[in-house]
Structure formats: C-alpha cells, structure tokens
C-alpha positions in Angstrom: -24.2 -6.3 22.3 -24.8 -9.2 19.9 -22.1 -9.8 17.2 -24.3 -9.3 14.2 -25.5 -5.9 15.7 -21.7 -5.1 16.4 -20.9 -5.9 12.7 -23.7 -3.7 11.4 -22.8 -0.9 13.7 -19.2 -0.9 12.5 -20.2 -1.1 8.9 -22.4 1.8 9.3 -19.6 3.6 11.0 -17.3 2.9 8.0 -19.9 4.0 5.4 -20.5 7.2 7.5 -16.9 8.0 7.9 -16.0 7.4 4.2 -19.0 9.2 3.0 -18.2 12.3 5.2 -14.5 12.2 4.0 -15.8 12.3 0.4 -18.2 15.1 0.8 -15.5 17.1 2.6 -12.6 16.4 0.2 -13.7 14.3 -2.7 -12.2 11.0 -3.8 -8.7 11.4 -2.4 -10.1 12.1 1.0 -12.4 9.1 0.8 -9.5 6.8 -0.2 -7.3 8.2 2.6 -10.2 7.3 5.1 -10.5 3.9 3.8 -6.7 3.3 4.2 -6.9 4.7 7.8 -10.0 2.7 8.8 -8.4 -0.5 7.2 -5.2 0.2 9.3 -7.3 0.4 12.4 -9.0 -2.8 11.5 -5.7 -4.6 11.4 -4.5 -3.1 14.5 -7.6 -4.0 16.4 -6.4 -7.7 17.3 -3.2 -6.4 19.0 -5.3 -3.8 21.0 -7.7 -6.4 21.9 -5.0 -8.6 23.1 -3.5 -5.7 25.2 -7.0 -5.0 26.7 -7.4 -8.7 27.6 -4.0 -8.7 29.2 -5.1 -5.5 31.3 -8.2 -7.3 32.3 -6.5 -10.3 33.5 -3.8 -8.3 35.4 -6.4 -6.3 37.1 -8.9 -9.1 37.4 -11.6 -7.2 35.6 -14.5 -8.5 33.7 -15.3 -6.0 31.0 -16.6 -8.2 28.2 -19.4 -6.9 25.9 -23.0 -7.9 26.9 -25.7 -9.0 24.4 -28.6 -7.3 26.3 -29.3 -4.8 29.0 -32.2 -5.1 31.5 -34.2 -1.9 32.1 -35.2 0.7 29.5 -34.9 3.8 31.5 -37.1 6.8 31.6 -37.1 7.3 27.7 -36.5 3.7 26.7 -33.5 4.7 24.7 -30.6 2.9 26.6 -27.8 1.6 24.5 -26.4 -1.9 25.0 -23.0 -2.1 26.9 -19.7 -2.5 25.1 -16.3 -1.7 26.7 -14.5 1.4 25.6 -11.3 0.9 23.7 -8.5 1.5 26.3 -6.2 3.4 23.9 -9.0 5.7 22.7 -10.1 6.5 26.3 -6.4 7.2 27.3 -6.1 9.6 24.4 -9.3 11.3 25.5 -8.1 11.7 28.9 -5.0 13.4 27.7 -7.0 15.7 25.6 -9.2 17.1 28.5 -8.6 20.6 29.4 -8.0 20.0 33.1 -4.6 20.9 34.4 -4.6 18.8 37.5 -7.2 15.9 37.4 -7.0 15.8 41.2 -9.2 19.0 41.3 -12.0 17.2 39.5 -14.5 14.4 40.0 -15.2 12.2 37.0 -18.9 11.0 36.6 -19.4 8.2 33.9 -23.2 8.1 33.1 -23.8 4.6 31.9 -20.7 3.2 33.2 -21.3 -0.5 32.2 -18.7 -2.6 33.9 -16.6 0.1 35.0 -13.6 -0.1 32.9 -13.5 3.8 32.6 -13.6 4.1 36.4 -10.5 2.1 36.8 -8.7 4.0 34.0 -9.8 7.3 35.3 -8.7 6.6 38.8 -5.3 5.6 37.4 -5.3 9.0 35.6 -5.5 10.8 39.0 -9.1 12.0 39.4 -10.0 12.9 43.0 -13.1 10.6 42.7 -14.7 8.5 40.0 -18.4 7.8 40.1 -20.3 5.5 37.8 -24.0 5.7 37.2 -25.4 2.5 35.7 -29.2 1.7 35.0 -28.7 -2.1 34.6 -28.5 -3.5 38.2 -26.4 -6.5 37.0 -23.9 -4.4 35.2 -23.6 -2.0 38.3 -22.8 -5.1 40.4 -20.0 -6.1 38.0 -18.8 -2.6 38.1 -18.6 -2.6 41.9 -16.6 -5.9 41.8 -14.2 -4.4 39.1 -13.6 -1.3 41.3 -13.4 -3.0 44.7 -9.6 -2.2 44.8 -10.0 1.3 43.7 -10.6 3.6 46.7 -11.6 6.7 44.6 -14.5 4.8 42.7 -18.1 4.3 43.6 -21.0 3.1 41.6 -24.7 4.1 41.7 -27.5 2.1 40.3 -29.9 4.4 38.7 -31.3 6.5 35.9 -28.8 9.2 34.7 -31.8 11.6 34.4 -32.2 11.4 38.2 -28.5 11.9 39.1 -27.7 15.0 41.1 -24.3 16.4 40.0 -21.9 17.3 42.7 -21.2 21.1 43.2 -17.4 21.1 42.6 -15.6 20.8 39.3 -16.7 17.8 37.2 -15.9 15.9 34.1 -19.0 14.1 32.9 -18.1 11.3 30.6 -20.5 9.6 28.0 -19.8 6.6 25.8 -23.1 6.9 23.8 -25.0 5.3 26.6 -28.4 6.5 25.5 -30.4 8.3 22.9 -31.2 11.9 22.4 -34.2 12.1 24.8 -32.2 11.0 27.8 -29.3 13.0 26.8 -31.4 16.1 26.4 -32.8 15.5 30.0 -29.1 15.0 31.3 -28.0 18.3 29.6 -31.0 20.2 31.1 -30.0 18.9 34.5 -26.5 20.1 34.0 -27.8 23.5 32.8 -29.7 23.8 36.2 -26.8 22.7 38.1 -24.4 25.2 36.5 -27.0 28.0 37.0 -27.2 27.0 40.8 -23.4 26.6 41.1 -21.3 28.2 38.3 -18.1 26.3 38.0 -15.9 24.3 35.5 -17.8 21.5 34.1 -16.5 19.5 31.2 -18.5 17.0 29.1 -16.4 14.3 27.3 -18.6 12.6 24.8 -17.2 9.4 23.2 -18.9 8.2 19.9 -21.0 11.5 20.0 -24.0 10.3 18.0 -26.3 12.9 19.4 -23.8 15.7 19.9 -26.2 18.2 18.5 -28.0 18.3 21.9 -24.7 19.7 23.4 -24.1 21.9 20.3 -27.4 23.5 20.9 -27.0 24.1 24.6 -26.3 27.7 25.7 -24.5 26.4 28.9 -21.7 24.7 26.9 -19.1 25.4 24.3 -17.0 23.0 22.1 -13.6 22.9 23.5 -12.1 20.3 21.2 -13.0 17.5 18.8 -11.4 14.4 17.3 -12.6 11.6 15.2 -14.1 9.6 18.0 -15.1 12.2 20.7 -16.2 15.8 21.3 -15.3 17.7 24.4 -17.4 20.6 25.8 -16.8 23.1 28.6 -19.3 25.2 30.6 -19.5 28.8 29.6 -18.5 29.9 32.9 -14.9 29.4 31.9 -12.7 30.9 29.2 -13.1 28.9 25.9 -10.3 26.6 25.0 -8.6 26.5 21.5 -10.2 24.0 19.3 -7.8 21.0 18.7 -9.6 20.1 15.5 -11.4 23.1 14.0 -13.9 21.1 12.2 -16.6 19.4 14.3 -15.7 16.0 13.1 -17.2 13.0 14.9 -17.8 9.6 13.7 -19.1 6.7 16.0 
C-alpha cells in the first residue's frame, strides 16, 4: 500500500469514527473518540517497534506492499498491509472457541502470512492461508516454513473449498463486497452440506452488511475493529458489545 493511500485511509477512518461517535452521543462522545484515537496514534510507534522486533526474532518479512498483482474474479482485491499484532491477539482471545486445537483457521487473503504464524502460536490445529497474489503467497510460505501447522494456497478466495470440520474464517478486509458475497455464498453451501461450527472473524469489516444479511450467520460479538459471526447451527453467543460498532 502506498504511503499517501495509507494516510488517506487512516484520515477517512478517523473522520468516520468521530462522525459515528458524534451521531451516537453528540459532542462529548466525539471529543472522547478524538482523545482515544490520538492516544492510539501516539502508541503506534511503540507497537510498530514491537512488531519489527517480532519480525526480526522470527525472521519474517511482513512489510506492507505498494501493489498487488492479480485482480481476482471481481477485480476488487485490496492491497496488502500486515495486521497489527496487538489487535489480532485481542481478536483471537475474543473468539468463542473453547479449545482452538479443535478448529482450523483459514485466512482468506493471507498476504505474507503474519496471521498464520500468530494463529499457530495460539494453538489452532491447522492454519491455512489463501492468497491471490503469487508473489505474496511465496513470501507467506517462506515466513511459515518453520510452522508445521501452516500451509499456503495460491488462488482466488471464491474458488476455495472449505474443509468439513470446525473452522474459523479470518478476513482482514482483503476484498470488496462482490468477492465477499461469493465467499459467503460458498460458506452457506458448505454449511448446508455439512452443518458444523463455523466462525467468521472479520477485521476492519468494511462490508459487514454482507454477513449481517446472511441467513446462515449471526453476530456473536463486535468491537471497534472487528465483527465476529457464528453459524446458526450453534447456540448464539452473548454479544460482547451490543451495538454493532465497526470502524476500519
């Protein structure tokens, strides 16, 4: 992702977050959101340093990339950026799993595979990355060469056949609404063929309305940066944050 694009994206996120807070709670809520976001801005250099230290210690290359090669079925692929480690670990702790060893984690649009390494550390039985960009997939394989539970597939997320066991599908806003709709349709078909626990963890849920509108899923929990859904074949979980808040 190019730096100007990143700046524009973060500025848009800031404006959207403050605007939503203002509409929900007026000026006091908007000011509180400004303070919170400013605190995150000042904390970012420390978190970046920790992530760089993690990459060095694990010999990973997870740096952001300015471009992606292929366009995919619907030409709505989003450029690669590594997920913030602290946010991903918070999301992992929020998943309604019990024992992660009973689940596979599928990262659609896995980029360079940082999530695969962290998910394997969390204890998932297997972690699978699906990446459209062949070059990014190659880097992800190199990054996970020392992770026995990990594998990386080069391909379009719309073509991926989900395994029949319990699954967590992770998405870091990897594509637009058209591709997400096709993926959710495939998940619905998979659940109809093999009813089971299936969890979708959507970070930066720009197109969460696609999942909100799916009859196969219910919202399990939501936080500022993500929304988690469970298949309706299981008992609904208690909402962690009652309001469906999500900001990129």
